[in-house]
C-alpha positions in Angstrom: 3.9 5.9 7.6 4.9 2.6 6.1 8.6 1.4 5.8 9.3 2.3 2.1 9.6 -1.3 0.9 6.0 -2.2 2.4 4.8 1.2 1.2 6.0 0.6 -2.5 4.4 -3.1 -2.5 1.0 -1.7 -1.4 1.5 1.2 -4.1 2.3 -1.9 -6.8 -0.6 -3.8 -5.4 -3.1 -1.1 -5.9 -1.9 0.6 -9.0 0.7 -2.0 -10.7 -1.7 -2.8 -13.5 -1.1 1.0 -14.6 2.7 0.1 -15.0 4.3 -1.0 -18.2 5.0 -4.7 -18.1 8.9 -4.3 -17.6 8.2 -1.7 -14.7 5.7 -4.3 -12.8 8.7 -7.0 -13.5 11.3 -5.1 -12.1 9.4 -3.8 -9.1 8.5 -7.3 -8.5 11.9 -8.7 -8.4 13.4 -5.6 -6.4 10.6 -4.8 -3.8 9.0 -8.4 -3.2 11.9 -11.0 -4.5 14.6 -8.7 -2.6 16.8 -8.4 -5.8 19.6 -6.2 -5.9 19.8 -3.8 -8.6 23.0 -5.7 -10.1 21.2 -8.9 -9.9 18.3 -7.8 -11.8 20.4 -6.5 -14.6 22.6 -9.4 -15.0 19.5 -11.7 -15.2 17.7 -9.2 -17.4 20.7 -8.7 -19.5 20.8 -4.9 -19.0 22.7 -2.4 -17.0 22.5 -1.5 -13.4 21.6 2.0 -14.3 18.6 1.0 -16.9 17.2 -1.1 -14.0 17.8 1.9 -11.6 15.9 4.4 -13.9 13.1 2.2 -14.6 12.3 1.6 -11.1 12.5 5.3 -10.0 10.3 6.0 -12.8 7.9 3.2 -11.5 7.9 4.8 -7.9 7.2 8.3 -9.2 4.4 6.9 -11.2 2.9 5.1 -8.2 3.3 8.0 -6.0 1.8 10.3 -8.4 -1.1 7.8 -8.5 -1.4 8.0 -4.5 -1.1 11.8 -4.5 -4.3 11.9 -7.1 -6.4 8.9 -6.0 -5.1 8.3 -2.0 -6.5 4.6 -2.6 -3.8 3.2 -0.2 -4.5 6.0 2.3 -8.0 5.3 2.1 -7.7 1.5 2.7 -5.0 2.3 5.4 -7.4 4.2 7.1 -10.3 1.9 6.7 -8.5 -1.1 7.9 -7.4 0.8 11.3 -11.0 1.9 11.9 -12.5 -1.7 11.2 -9.4 -2.8 13.6 -10.6 -0.7 16.2 -14.5 -1.4 15.8 -13.6 -5.2 16.0 -11.3 -4.5 19.4 -14.1 -2.6 21.1 -16.9 -4.9 20.2 -14.6 -8.0 21.0 -14.2 -6.9 24.5 -15.9 -9.4 27.2 -18.9 -8.3 28.9 -21.2 -5.5 28.1 -20.3 -2.8 25.6 -20.5 0.7 27.7 -22.7 3.5 25.7 -19.7 5.4 25.0 -17.7 2.2 23.2 -21.0 1.8 21.2 -20.9 5.4 20.4 -17.4 5.2 19.3 -17.9 2.3 17.0 -21.0 3.9 15.2 -18.6 7.1 14.9 -15.8 5.1 13.3 -18.6 3.3 11.1 -19.8 6.6 10.0 -16.1 7.8 9.1 -15.6 4.9 6.9 -18.9 5.2 5.3 -18.4 8.7 4.2 -15.0 7.7 2.9 -15.9 5.0 0.4 
């Protein structure tokens, strides 16, 4: 599992347009720019609690989108499969039949997913 910050950034990358502009803005400041709740509140002229509430609602929404659609999990699975295929194919010398079959199996799994 990814670290929470990385995971939330990925969720925002995939599902961010489904959030309100305010939620997108606060998520960017908090997760991508590493601002504290107090810094965001001061900059936006609101309370720390209000910022916290908006962030929690946004996080919940993003996690619910991922539970329903699973796009981030599919992306991670696809990326790992492609990296494994790349590693197998990049090996020096001729590939053994076992390695070729493994690469084909991974490609088949990816094709089934997408």
